[in-house]
N, C-alpha and C positions, 0 to 999 in steps of 0.2 A: 387409226383403227376405225373411228367413226361410230355412229349410233344408228343401227338399223331401225326401220319403221316398227318392226315387231318389238324390239327392246324399248323403243320410244313409247309404244302403247303400254308396255309393262310399267315404265316409269309413271305413266299417266295414272295408274292405280293409286299411286302415292297421293296425288292431289285429289283424286276421287274421295279418298278418306278425309283430306283436309277440308273439302267443301262440305262434306257431311258433318264434320265436327263443328264447322262454323254455323250451320243451320241449327245444330243441337244446342249451341250456347247462345248465340245472338238472336236466333229465331225462336226456339221453343222455350229454353230456360228463362230468358228475360220476360217472355210473355206470361209464363207461369208465376214468376215472382211479382210482376207488376199488376197484372190484371186478375189473376186467380187468387193470389195470396195477399194482394193489397199493399205491397211495399213500394216505397218511393222509387221513381226511376233514376234519381241521382246516384245513390250508392250502387245500384245495379249497373248503371252505365259506367261508373268509375271502375268497378271490379272487372267488367268486360273489357274496358279500355286499357287494363294493365299490360296486356300483351303488346300493345302498340307503343306504350311508353318505355317498355323494356327492350325496344328495338336495338339500341346501341350494343346490347349483348351479341346481336347477330354479327356486327362488324368485328367485335372481339373474337368470336368463335371462328369467323372466316379468316382473320389474320393468323390465328394460332394454327388452324388447319392448313394454311399455306406453308407455314414454317416447319411444322413437325407432325409426326404421326402419333396417334394414340391407339394402343392395341394393334399396331400394325397397319392402321387405316388412316388416310388423310381426312376423309369426309364421313364415312359410315358410322364411326364411333359417335360423333356428334349428332348425326341424324337419328340413329336408333335410340341413343340415350334420351334425346329430347322427346321423341315420340312415345317412349315408354313412360316418361313423366306425364305426358298428356293423357295417355290411356288410364293411368292410375288416378289422375285427378278427376277425370270424367266419372269414374267409378265412385269416388268419394263424394263428388258433387251431387250425383243423383240420389245417393242414400241420405245425405244431409237435407236436401230439398224435400224429399219425401217425408222425412221426420218433421220438418216444419209444417208440411201440409197436414200431417196427422194431428199436430198440436200436442203430442205426448212427450216430447223431449225439451230440454233446456234450450230456448231460442238463442241465447247468447253463445252457447257452446256450438250450436249448429252454424251460426254465422261465422264463428271462428274457423270451423272446418271448411265452410264455403270459401272464405277469404284465402286460406292456405291452399285450397284446391286450385282456385283460379290463379294464384301466384305461381304455383308449380306449372300449371297449364301455360301461363304466359312465358315462363322461363323456357319451357320445352319448345314452344312455337319459335321463340327468338333464336335459339341456338341451332335448331334443325332447319329453319327456313332458308337462311342464307347459304348454309353448307349444302343443302339440296340443290340450289341453283348452281353452286360451284361445281357439284358433281356432274350436272348436265353439261356445264361448260367444259369440264375435263374430258368427258366421253364423246361429245359431238365435235365434228370438224367445223371450221368456220362457216362453210356453206350449209351445214345442217342445223345450225343453232336457231335460226328463225323457225324452221319446221318443228324442231324439238320443243321450243318454248310454246309455240302455238298449240301443239297437240296436248301438252301438259296443261296449259291454261284451259283448253276445252274440257278436259277431264275434271278440272276444278269446278267449272260451271255445271257439268253433269252431276257432280257430287251435290251441288245445291238442289238440283231437281230431284234426284233420287232420295236425298235426305228428307226433303219436304214431304214427299209421298210416303216413304217408308215410316217415318216417325209419326205421321198423322194416323197411319194404320195401327202402329204399335201402341198408341196412346188413346184408347177409346175414352169417351166421357164417363165420369163416375156418377154416383147418385147424389152427391152433396150439392149444396147451393152453388159452389164454384164450378161444378161439372168436372172436377179433377179427381182421378182415382190415384191415391198415393202409391199403392202397391204396383199399379201399372207403370207409374212414373219411375219407380225404383228399378223395375225389370227392364224398362227401356234403356236406362243409362248403363246397366250392367251389360246387356246385350251389345249396345253400341260400343262400349269400351273394348270388349273382346273382338268385335268385328273390325273396328278401325285399327286396333293394334295389329291384328293379323294382316290387314291390307298394307299397312306401313312397313311391316317386316318383309312380306313376300315381294312387294314391288321392287325392293332394292337388293334382295338376296342374290349374291354372286355378282353384283355390279361393280365391285372394286376389288382389285387384287391385294391380298395382304402381304406386307413386307416386314422383315425383321428389324430393319433400321428405323429409328424414331425420327430421323431427319428427312424432311421432304426434299424432293429434287427441285422444287420451285421456291425461291426465297420470298418471304413476306414483304409486302410493300413497306417502305421505310418512311414515307411521308406521314405527317400527322393529320388528323381529321381537320384541325384548324387550317393547315396549309391547303388542304383540298377545298375547303369552303372558300378561302380567299381566292383560289384559282378559279372557281366557278363564278364568284361574284364579280371578278374583274372583267370578265368577258360578257359583253352585252347580251348575246344570244342565249348563253347558258344562264345568265341572271334572270332573264324574262321567263325562260323555261322553268327554272326553279320556282318562280312565283306562280306560274300556271299550274305546275305540278302540285304545289302545296294547296292552292285554292280549290282546284278541281277535286282533289282527293278528299279534302276536308268537307266540302259542301255536298259532294255526291253521296257521302256516307252519313250525313246527319240523320237520314231516315232509318239507318240500320237498327237503331234501338226502338224507335217509335212506330214503325210500320205495322207490326202485328198488334200492339196495343191500340193503335188508331182504328183498326178494323173491329177490335173487341169493344172499345168504349164508345165509339161514334155510331157503329152499326150493329152492335150486340152480336157479333159473329162468335162462333164457338172456337175452342182451341184447335179443333180439327180443320176448320175452315181457314183460320189465319196461318196455321202451319203450312198450308198449301200455297200461300203467297209465294214462298221461295220456289215452289215448283213452276209457277207461272213465269216469274221474272227470270228464274234460272234457265228454264227451257228456251225462252226468247233470247237470252244472252248467248246461248249456244248458237242459235240461228244467226244472231248478229255477228258473232265471232267468225263463223264459217263464211258468212257473206263478206266480211272484211278481208279475210284471207283470199277469197276468190277475186274480189275487186283489185287487191294489190297484185295478184298474180297475172290477171288477164288484161287489166286496163291501166295503162300508165298514168292517166290523169289523176287517178285516186292515190294520192300520197298519204303518208302517215298523218300529216298535218290536216288534210281534208277529212280523213276518217275521224280524227279527234274532234274537229269542229262539228261534224255531223252528229257524232255521239253525244256531245255536250248539249247541242240543240234539242235532241230527243229527250234528254234528261230534264231539261228546263220545261219542256212541254208536259212531261209526265208529272212533275211535281206541281205544275200549275193545275193539272187535272185533279190531283189529290186535294189541293187546297180548295178548289171549287166544289168537289164532292163533300168535303168536310163542312163547308159553309152552307151548302144548300141541301144537305142530307141526300145527295144523289148517289146512292149505292151503285148504280149501274155504271158510274164513271171509274170505279176502282179497278175493274178488270182491264179496261183499255189503258189505264195508267200503268198497271203492272206490265202489260205487253210493251208499251213504249219505253218504260224504264229498262226492261230486259234488253231490247234492241239497242238502246242507247249505251248501256253498259258494255255490250259486246263490241260495238264499233269503237267506243271511247277507249276501252282497255287495249285492244289490239293496236290502235293508232298511237296511243301514248307509250305503250311498250316499245313500238318501233322507233318513236322519237328518242326514247331513252337509249336505245342502241345507236341511233344516228349521232347522238351527242356524247358518246363515250369513245375517246381516242383509243386506237388499237393498242398502243403501248401501255395504257393505264386503264383498260376497260374494266378490270376487276375493281379498282378503286372507285371509278366513277359510277359503275352500276351499283356498287355497294352504297355509295352516297345517295344516289337517286332512290334506292330502295328504302334507305333510312328516312328520307323526306316523305316518301309515300306512306310509310308505316306510322310515323309521328302524326302526319296530317290526318290520316284515317282515324287514328286513335282519338285525336281532338274532336273530329266530327262525330264519332260514335258517342263519346262522353257528352259532347255539347248538345246533341239531340235531346237526351234525357233532361239535361239542365234547362234547355229552352222551354220544353214542355212544362216542367215543374214551375219555372218562373212565371209563365203565362197563367197557370192556374193560381199561383200565389197572388198575382195582381188582380184576381177576380174574374178572369176570362173563363168561360165555360169550356167543356172538353172540345167541342167542335171548333171554336175560334182558336183555342190553344194549339191544336194540331195544324190548323190552317196557317197560323203564324209560323210554325216550324217549316212547313213546306215552302212558304213564300220567301223565307230567309234563304232557303236553298236556291231558289230561283235567282235571287239577287247575287248570291255568292258565285254561282256558276256563270252569270253574265260577266262578272269581274274577271273570272278565269279566262273566258273567251277573249276579253280585251288583252290580257297578258299574252295569250297565245298569238294574237295578231301581231304583237311586237317581236315575236321570235323570227318570223319571216322564213318562208320555205325555200326561196330561190337559192340561197347560199348555205343551206343547212349542212350539207355534207362537208363543207370547207371548215366548219367550226371546230371539229376535233383537232385538225392540224393547227389552227390558230391557238387553241388552248395549249397544245403541247409546246408551241413556240414560246409561250409566256411562262411555262412551268419552271424554267430554269431560275428565274428571279425569285421564286418562292420556296425552292428546295433548300 
């Protein structure tokens, strides 16, 4: 049947909403909690990192959706249920945070609501993310999957950009000392919950046929996660790729929690200004992604490995600029850093996604892609939570705000350099032979 470009664009609206939700939580909400309300970055980072540490639920949901249907659907029931939980949790999160900002409600009760909201949000992300990718795999033919994933990924980046601009407009500065209007904050989250819920529902409406039978035509994978890990670790190419994937994902996203507070605390930027950080790097990520797809399509020398290397190098340069800006109070370096970070993220993500496809054998692509996704999610979660912890530790040991943020960015530089070393050990020449080698070894582990 295949997936037409028009339907592919409709699927993209789903991840448009995903990108906007990410900006709302890791961009705007974390900045409000840390910089405007004065809470420690560690509990905020741990709560935002819950969705990454609940990633194994995605494997569970994917395996169940392979084996049986719920409500007549293989994938849609999981996707819509997960996104409904996310929309409800955003609604509750905004109201609880606004109550904290007003200072009129019991803070312990509001923190309980915030914790439960982000737990539900994390659960929804986990069970809907992997099943959404599985739906794309089901609907697209083998020759269309690269285009399908690329377009959806571009819409995710577009969501970062639109979310950064839209939320900064919907959240004007208040009159208090923090510059935060609690009523505007509450309205923003209510509007966002309704808007994103509508996008997630419409994007996949009519995209899977309902069946009466509860049994799926495709049997679930029988191998255990432990057996899959042993299979990956025994083969040198996949082992080094696993190390590269974990290191690059972790250290690229250490900045996720601290970037907006960095602008607020080092350069005294307003919430409107720091929320637009996502628009800068998100817009350039789109440019980087489109450039990567063009290079892969038109120029044979540009392999997924070379794109990944180029992207990581740009990320290293951008974090070095942020560190220099923090140490020297050079505010003019922030925007070039955001531009380079966006370009680097675009090249790196397209290249690394391509490597994930290359290193997934045809007969077990679902298992391997699920495993790579699990590694990505856990590593990113560690990076997001670790960024806040590193910032707090630096402050605890007496560093000022500028040296503390510079230390975080320099640690990212060192970690990404290690990731490049691991990628160099993967070796691009025989990359496409690796899946066959992995399959040849699979029998001894089943």
